[in-house]
Structures are given as C-alpha cells and as structure tokens.
C-alpha positions as CSV (number, residue, x, y, z in Angstrom):
1,M,57.5,24.7,61.1
2,A,56.3,27.7,59.0
3,R,57.3,25.6,55.5
4,R,54.6,22.9,56.7
5,I,52.1,25.5,57.7
6,A,52.2,26.8,54.4
7,A,52.1,23.4,52.7
8,L,49.3,22.4,54.4
9,M,47.6,26.1,53.5
10,T,49.0,25.5,50.0
11,L,47.0,22.3,49.8
12,A,43.6,23.6,51.2
13,A,43.2,25.8,48.4
14,F,43.6,22.8,46.0
15,M,41.9,20.1,47.9
16,V,38.6,22.5,48.6
17,S,35.7,20.6,46.6
18,P,33.0,20.9,46.0
19,A,32.5,17.0,45.7
20,A,33.2,16.2,49.6
21,G,29.4,15.6,51.3
22,F,28.6,16.1,55.1
23,D,32.1,18.4,56.3
24,T,34.2,15.8,58.1
25,Y,33.1,17.2,61.3
26,W,29.6,16.3,60.4
27,H,29.9,13.2,59.1
28,S,31.9,12.2,62.4
29,Q,28.9,13.0,64.6
30,C,26.9,11.2,62.3
31,T,28.7,8.1,62.6
32,Q,30.1,8.1,66.3
33,K,26.3,8.1,67.1
34,T,25.5,5.5,65.1
35,G,27.5,3.1,66.6
36,E,27.1,4.0,70.3
37,S,23.6,3.3,69.5
38,A,24.0,0.0,68.7
39,G,26.5,-0.7,71.7
40,F,30.1,-0.4,69.8
41,S,33.3,-0.3,70.9
42,E,34.8,3.3,71.0
43,D,37.9,1.6,69.5
44,A,35.5,-0.2,66.5
45,W,33.4,3.1,65.9
46,K,36.4,4.9,65.3
47,I,37.7,2.6,62.7
48,V,33.7,3.4,61.3
49,Q,34.9,6.6,61.3
50,L,38.0,6.3,59.7
51,G,36.0,4.4,56.7
52,N,33.2,6.7,56.9
53,F,36.2,9.1,55.6
54,S,37.7,7.4,53.0
55,P,34.9,8.7,50.0
56,D,36.4,11.9,50.7
57,L,40.2,11.2,51.0
58,F,40.1,9.8,47.7
59,G,38.2,12.5,46.3
60,P,39.5,15.8,46.7
61,V,42.5,14.6,48.8
62,A,43.6,12.3,45.5
63,E,42.6,15.1,42.8
64,Y,45.0,17.5,44.5
65,A,47.8,15.0,44.9
66,S,47.6,13.7,41.4
67,K,47.5,17.5,39.7
68,N,49.1,19.9,41.9
69,L,51.1,18.4,44.8
70,H,55.1,19.3,44.6
71,D,56.4,20.1,48.3
72,A,58.3,17.4,49.6
73,E,56.7,17.2,52.7
74,L,53.9,16.2,51.3
75,Q,55.3,13.5,48.7
76,A,53.7,10.3,51.0
77,L,50.2,11.9,50.1
78,S,51.1,11.7,46.2
79,D,52.6,8.9,46.8
80,Y,49.8,7.5,48.4
81,Q,47.2,8.9,45.9
82,A,49.1,7.0,42.8
83,K,48.9,3.5,44.6
84,N,45.0,3.7,44.5
85,Q,43.8,5.5,41.5
86,Q,41.4,3.4,40.8
87,V,39.8,4.0,44.0
88,R,38.9,7.7,42.9
89,G,36.7,6.4,39.8
90,A,34.3,4.6,42.6
91,A,34.3,7.6,45.1
92,I,32.8,10.1,43.2
93,Y,29.7,7.9,42.9
94,L,29.3,7.4,46.9
95,H,28.0,11.4,47.5
96,F,24.7,11.5,46.1
97,D,25.4,14.4,43.6
98,N,23.4,14.9,40.6
99,L,27.0,14.1,38.3
100,H,26.4,15.7,35.2
101,G,22.6,16.6,36.0
102,D,21.7,13.0,35.7
103,L,19.5,12.3,38.7
104,Q,16.1,13.3,36.8
105,R,13.7,10.8,38.9
106,N,12.8,9.7,42.4
107,S,13.3,6.1,41.2
108,D,16.8,7.4,40.3
109,F,17.8,7.5,43.9
110,D,16.1,4.9,44.5
111,Y,17.8,2.6,42.5
112,I,21.3,4.1,44.2
113,L,19.9,3.7,48.1
114,T,18.9,0.1,47.0
115,H,21.5,-1.0,45.5
116,L,24.0,0.0,47.8
117,L,22.4,-1.8,50.7
118,T,22.4,-4.7,49.2
119,T,26.3,-4.3,47.6
120,T,26.8,-3.4,51.7
121,Q,25.5,-6.4,52.9
122,G,27.2,-8.9,50.3
123,L,30.6,-7.0,51.1
124,L,29.8,-7.3,54.6
125,A,28.9,-11.2,54.0
126,D,32.1,-11.6,52.1
127,F,34.1,-9.9,54.6
128,G,32.9,-11.8,57.3
129,Q,34.0,-14.9,55.8
130,F,37.9,-14.0,55.1
131,K,40.2,-16.1,55.8
132,G,43.9,-14.8,57.2
133,D,45.1,-12.1,59.4
134,E,41.7,-11.3,62.1
135,R,42.7,-8.2,62.3
136,I,42.4,-7.4,58.5
137,R,39.0,-9.1,58.5
138,K,37.9,-6.9,61.5
139,V,38.8,-3.4,59.8
140,L,37.2,-4.9,56.2
141,I,33.7,-5.2,58.0
142,L,34.2,-1.7,60.0
143,V,35.4,0.2,57.1
144,T,32.8,-0.9,54.5
145,L,30.2,0.0,56.8
146,G,31.5,3.5,57.3
147,A,32.2,4.1,53.7
148,S,28.6,3.0,53.2
149,L,26.8,5.9,55.7
150,H,28.8,8.0,54.1
151,A,27.1,8.0,50.8
152,V,23.6,7.3,53.5
153,Q,24.5,10.7,55.5
154,D,25.2,12.4,51.7
155,F,22.0,12.1,50.7
156,Y,20.4,14.4,53.3
157,S,23.4,16.8,52.7
158,H,23.5,17.1,49.2
159,S,19.6,16.6,48.7
160,D,16.8,18.9,49.0
161,W,15.0,16.2,51.2
162,I,14.3,18.1,54.3
163,H,12.8,21.1,52.1
164,N,9.8,19.4,51.9
165,D,7.1,20.0,54.2
166,F,6.1,16.5,55.0
167,D,2.9,17.7,58.1
168,K,1.2,18.1,54.8
169,T,1.6,14.5,53.8
170,D,1.0,11.2,55.8
171,V,4.3,10.4,57.0
172,K,5.0,13.2,59.6
173,M,7.9,15.0,61.2
174,I,9.6,13.4,64.2
175,K,10.6,15.5,67.3
176,L,13.2,14.9,69.4
177,A,14.1,14.4,73.1
178,S,16.4,17.7,72.6
179,G,13.6,19.5,71.0
180,E,14.5,19.6,67.6
181,V,13.1,17.7,64.8
182,R,13.8,15.8,61.7
183,A,12.3,14.7,58.6
184,P,11.5,10.8,58.1
185,T,14.0,9.2,56.3
186,W,13.5,8.2,53.0
187,F,12.6,4.5,53.6
188,E,10.2,5.5,56.1
189,F,8.5,7.3,53.4
190,R,9.4,4.8,51.0
191,S,7.3,2.3,53.5
192,K,4.2,3.8,52.7
193,H,4.5,5.0,49.1
194,N,6.0,2.2,47.6
195,N,6.5,3.6,44.1
196,P,9.1,6.9,44.5
197,D,7.7,8.5,41.1
198,Q,4.8,9.1,42.0
199,W,5.4,10.8,45.2
200,P,3.9,14.4,45.9
201,F,7.1,15.6,45.5
202,R,10.5,15.2,43.1
203,V,14.0,14.7,44.7
204,Q,17.0,16.9,43.5
205,S,20.5,16.6,44.7
206,G,23.3,19.2,43.6
207,I,24.6,19.4,40.1
208,Y,28.1,18.5,40.1
209,P,30.2,19.9,38.8
210,P,28.2,22.9,39.2
211,V,27.7,25.4,36.2
212,A,27.1,28.7,36.2
213,N,23.7,30.4,36.2
214,A,21.7,27.1,37.5
215,R,19.7,27.1,41.0
216,N,20.1,24.0,42.0
217,T,24.3,23.6,41.8
218,H,25.8,21.3,44.5
219,T,26.8,24.8,46.1
220,H,23.9,25.9,46.7
221,M,22.0,23.0,47.2
222,N,24.8,21.1,50.1
223,H,24.0,21.1,53.8
224,D,27.8,20.5,54.6
225,N,29.0,23.1,56.9
226,S,26.7,24.8,60.1
227,R,27.2,27.9,58.7
228,L,25.9,27.1,54.9
229,L,29.1,29.3,53.8
230,Y,30.6,27.9,50.4
231,R,33.3,29.0,47.7
232,E,30.6,29.4,44.7
233,Y,33.4,26.9,42.7
234,E,30.5,27.7,39.5
235,T,31.3,31.7,39.6
236,P,34.6,33.6,38.2
237,G,36.6,34.0,41.1
238,Q,35.1,31.2,43.4
239,P,33.7,33.7,46.3
240,L,32.9,32.4,49.5
241,L,29.3,33.4,50.3
242,S,26.1,32.4,52.0
243,Q,24.1,30.1,50.3
244,A,20.9,30.6,52.6
245,Q,19.2,32.3,49.9
246,Y,18.4,28.6,48.5
247,H,17.7,26.7,52.1
248,D,14.9,29.1,53.1
249,M,12.3,26.6,52.3
250,G,10.8,23.5,54.6
251,P,10.0,23.0,58.4
252,V,13.1,25.1,59.4
253,P,14.2,27.3,56.7
254,A,17.3,29.4,56.8
255,R,17.2,33.1,57.1
256,G,21.1,34.2,56.6
257,D,21.4,34.2,60.4
258,D,23.7,32.0,62.3
259,A,21.1,30.7,64.4
260,S,18.3,29.9,61.7
261,D,21.3,28.7,59.4
262,L,22.6,26.4,62.2
263,A,18.7,25.0,62.7
264,H,18.0,24.1,59.1
265,Q,21.7,22.3,58.9
266,Q,21.1,20.6,62.1
267,L,17.4,19.3,60.6
268,A,19.9,17.4,57.6
269,V,22.4,16.5,60.7
270,N,19.5,15.0,62.4
271,T,17.5,13.1,60.2
272,A,21.1,11.8,58.2
273,I,22.1,10.3,62.4
274,A,18.5,8.6,62.2
275,A,19.1,7.5,58.5
276,S,22.6,5.8,59.7
277,I,20.8,4.4,62.6
278,E,18.2,3.1,60.4
279,W,20.7,1.6,57.6
280,L,22.7,-0.3,59.9
281,H,19.7,-2.4,61.2
282,R,18.6,-2.7,57.5
283,V,22.3,-3.8,56.8
284,E,21.8,-6.5,59.6
285,E,18.5,-7.6,57.9
286,N,20.8,-10.4,55.9
287,S,22.3,-12.5,58.8
288,D,25.5,-13.0,56.9
289,A,26.5,-9.5,57.0
290,K,24.4,-9.1,60.8
291,K,27.5,-11.9,61.9
292,A,30.2,-10.1,60.6
293,I,29.2,-7.0,62.0
294,E,28.6,-8.6,65.6
295,S,32.0,-10.0,65.5
296,A,33.7,-6.8,64.5
297,K,31.4,-4.0,67.2
298,N,33.2,-5.2,70.6
299,W,37.0,-5.1,69.0
300,N,39.4,-3.1,72.3
301,L,42.3,-2.2,70.8
302,K,44.3,-0.5,73.4
303,L,43.6,-3.8,75.2
304,H,44.8,-6.3,72.4
305,D,46.5,-4.5,69.8
306,P,48.3,-1.4,71.1
307,H,50.1,-1.3,67.6
308,L,47.0,-0.7,65.7
309,A,46.0,1.3,68.6
310,T,48.2,3.9,67.3
311,E,48.0,3.6,63.9
312,L,43.9,4.4,65.1
313,K,45.6,7.5,66.3
314,A,47.7,8.7,63.5
315,G,44.7,7.7,61.1
316,M,42.4,10.3,63.3
317,I,44.9,13.0,63.1
318,T,45.4,12.5,59.3
319,E,41.5,13.1,59.0
320,M,40.9,16.1,61.2
321,A,44.4,17.6,59.3
322,V,43.8,17.2,55.9
323,S,39.9,18.4,56.8
324,C,41.2,21.1,58.4
325,A,43.8,21.8,56.1
326,A,41.5,21.7,52.9
327,G,38.5,23.8,54.6
328,T,36.0,20.7,55.0
329,W,35.9,20.1,58.9
330,D,33.2,22.4,59.4
331,G,33.9,25.2,56.6
332,E,36.6,27.9,56.3
333,D,36.3,28.6,59.6
334,P,34.7,26.6,62.0
335,P,32.8,28.0,64.8
336,G,33.7,27.6,68.8
337,D,36.0,24.7,69.7
338,R,36.2,23.5,65.9
339,G,37.5,26.4,64.7
340,V,40.6,26.0,68.0
341,L,41.1,22.4,67.4
342,C,41.5,23.3,63.8
343,R,43.7,25.8,64.6
344,T,45.8,23.4,67.1
345,V,46.4,21.0,64.2
346,L,47.6,23.3,61.8
347,E,49.5,25.7,63.4
348,R,50.9,23.1,66.3
349,K,49.9,25.3,69.2
350,M,49.8,23.0,71.8
351,N,48.4,25.0,74.5
352,S,45.9,26.7,72.5
353,V,42.8,24.3,73.3
354,G,43.5,23.8,77.1
355,S,40.5,22.9,79.3
356,S,37.9,24.4,76.4
357,S,37.2,21.4,75.1
358,G,36.4,18.1,77.2
359,S,36.1,15.5,74.1
360,D,38.2,12.4,73.9
361,L,38.9,13.7,70.4
362,A,40.4,17.4,71.3
363,S,42.9,15.4,74.1
364,E,44.0,12.5,71.1
365,I,44.4,15.5,68.9
366,I,46.8,17.7,71.3
367,G,48.4,14.5,72.2
368,L,49.2,13.5,68.8
369,A,50.2,17.3,67.4
370,A,53.0,16.9,70.1
371,N,54.4,14.4,67.9
372,L,54.1,16.2,64.5
373,A,57.8,15.9,63.7
374,T,57.1,12.6,63.1
375,P,57.2,12.1,59.3
376,F,54.0,12.7,57.3
377,A,54.5,9.7,55.3
378,L,53.2,8.0,58.7
379,R,49.8,9.4,58.6
380,F,49.2,7.9,55.4
381,T,50.3,4.0,56.1
382,G,48.8,1.4,58.3
383,M,46.2,-1.4,58.0
384,F,43.2,1.7,58.1
385,W,44.8,3.0,54.5
386,D,45.8,0.2,53.0
387,V,43.1,-2.2,52.8
388,H,41.5,0.1,50.0
389,G,43.8,-0.6,47.6
390,Q,44.2,-4.0,48.4
391,Y,40.9,-5.0,48.3
392,H,38.7,-2.7,46.9
393,I,36.2,-1.7,49.0
394,L,34.9,2.0,47.1
395,E,34.9,0.0,43.9
396,R,33.0,-2.7,45.3
397,L,30.1,-0.4,46.9
398,A,29.9,1.4,44.2
399,Q,29.6,-1.8,41.4
400,D,27.2,-0.8,39.0
401,L,26.1,2.4,40.4
402,G,28.4,4.2,37.9
403,S,30.4,3.6,34.6
404,T,34.4,5.1,34.1
405,N,33.3,8.1,32.4
406,G,32.3,10.0,35.6
407,R,28.3,9.2,34.5
408,Y,25.6,7.3,36.6
409,R,23.8,4.5,34.5
410,F,21.3,3.3,37.0
411,G,21.4,-0.3,36.2
412,T,21.0,-2.7,33.0
413,G,18.8,-0.7,30.4
414,R,18.5,2.5,32.8
C-alpha cells in the first residue's frame, strides 16, 4: 500500500502542469450545474463530467505517462496513453492558453469560440445519427458536449476577462441570487459589440509554455484553484506561491488573503457556469444537435445498464484520484472537505470522511476506495475512455484551431 501511495505521489510531481484548466473540482461543479439546469439525469451529467475531464486527462497525464512512467502499478496508464497519442495534440487547443504568445487580438479569441461552437454542433449532429450500439451513441454525445464545455470554462479561468470593469461599459455585471456577482459572458458582450477588435479592452490569456520575466504567463493569470496558489514553472526551482498580486483588479480584486482570493476565483467560476449554460443553449440552436442531446440527457444507467453504471463510478474515481495525485483537484492542498476527499483517495483511509460531507460524490468515492485492490488498469478501461481513441472526439473538436506544431492557425489566411 505504501508503495502504491508513493507511486501516486511520484505521478503528482510530474503531472502538475500549467496546461490544465480550472482544477477538476471547479470544472465538475460548472458542468453539474449546467446539466442540472437543463434537466439532465444524474448519470447523464456525470458522463458529461468525464468528457469535461478529457482535455486534462490527455494533457498532463498523457505527457507524464509517455516520458516518466516506470512503476509497474501504473503501467496501465502508460499503455492507455500509448493507444491515444493523437489525442494529446488536439487537447492543447482546448484550454484557451496563449500558446507561444500567439493570441494577440480579441478576434483570435472570437475565432476559437465561434469555430468551436460550429464544430460542436456539427459533431453532435453527426453522433446523433450514429448507427450501431445505442450506448456508444449516447456516450459520444455526452462526452463530446463535456469536452466542448471544458474549453468554454477555461476561457474564464485562463484569461483576464473578469479583470475588466464591465460596469463602465453598457454590458453590466450581473448580481446572482446568492448575493455574488458574475461578469457578462463573451457572447453577451458580443451581442452588443459585434467587432471584438473594436472593444474598449483587449483580452489576454496566460502565455504557455510560461516564460521567465513575463507578467502575463499562465501561472500568473489563471483562476484554476480557490487559493490562487500555483507553482511558478517559469521560475527556477518551481516555487509554490500565491499569485494574488496578478489578480488585484476588476470588480472583485484579490488582495492576498483567503477570503478575497476565493471571492475573485469564484467570480471566474460563476461566470463560467453562466457561460456553460449559455453554451448549451447555443449548441441547441442547431436542431440536429439539440435532437442528439435530447436523446441522451435522460439516460438512467442504474435502471437500464448496471454494468455501465459501474464503469461510470470507476471513471469518477479515476478522475478524482488522478486529479488529487496531480494537485489539480483544487490546488495542491485542497481546503475543507475537498482536501479530506483527496486524502481519502490517496491514503485509502475509509473513515477519514465519515459524515463530514453529505455529497453523493463523497459517498461514491468512499465506497469505491474500499475496492482499490482492484487492478489500477480497470480505471482506464471501458466505454467512457475508449471512445476518445476510437472516435477522435478531441481531434474533431480542435479541427482548424491549430496545427501539428502546437501553434494556433485561426483558419485560412490568419
């Protein structure tokens, strides 16, 4: 057991990557609220969550597996990556990172968002016509929707969008029922200002790979975890530091204390939730895409396919275990119940959570952790993972966004 924990912690050291988006917990929250708002069944929005995780799974995890994996207990992860190498090339374009500093204009961001919308609609429409196993058709639809949502959510995590004072424009901040606020979404602003390059502000996202002595690196700019605490990959020794000084602007500035840092990060999360719900509505403006989503959104695996329901639980434990090991569930030291859950997964302490968290996810994690003697390979098998290698979901979503050299291309003539 100690050797297995050590292997996971070794994995964490290599897997923490500045290419990740919102940490997994926040991506999951955004995705769950989107599914619930649209009346998705619990099983359906959980499958969307697994699809949402795929751009990160094929990013930092795959990169580590291909270069540094030696421990026999994690050999399954290496084997899995080897079968899906092409997916990694597509995943890098689904995070809204400023790859090599190539995102220079608002119209660059606009191209990515509008092109991804059209591509998502077309891909969902195609999968809606899938002839074959009905289960595969539904998985393809839900996983594709989740992967597209990942990119949308990352725009609000990786850019300085929420640093703008929108109340000085004609598209104001929105007050939520909770008393918090959110920024307008890209499309809400664009509906009143059609030419992004003429907007009164220029959007920036973090430069990746991060470079030394630059202010606007991915490390400095992202809103991935609730403490704004990240390793500075552009700095020798990779120190773990608060990046609040780079977020001291906008309607909810971070000041370097836990309360203001969390409030600033939650502004990004709340805006990403609204953008995710909006994205689903926009995708469904395509009647064939809407028909496909409607055919999968009420799927009840527990009732109709208990075996696949078990695979879904295994997928969830994989998502969380990998994220906790990488330090990307909610930072390297998650606060509160999130930290307890990570320690439960990594240390296999079945009584460490108890009744402190009433969430369904917590109970499922606890139940699954009891069965961690099951070979690790089982965590990376099954329909929810296999569809990526077989049906090229990420590659098709990223089509025309970039080239094989890791740089954006913004379509013909750009």
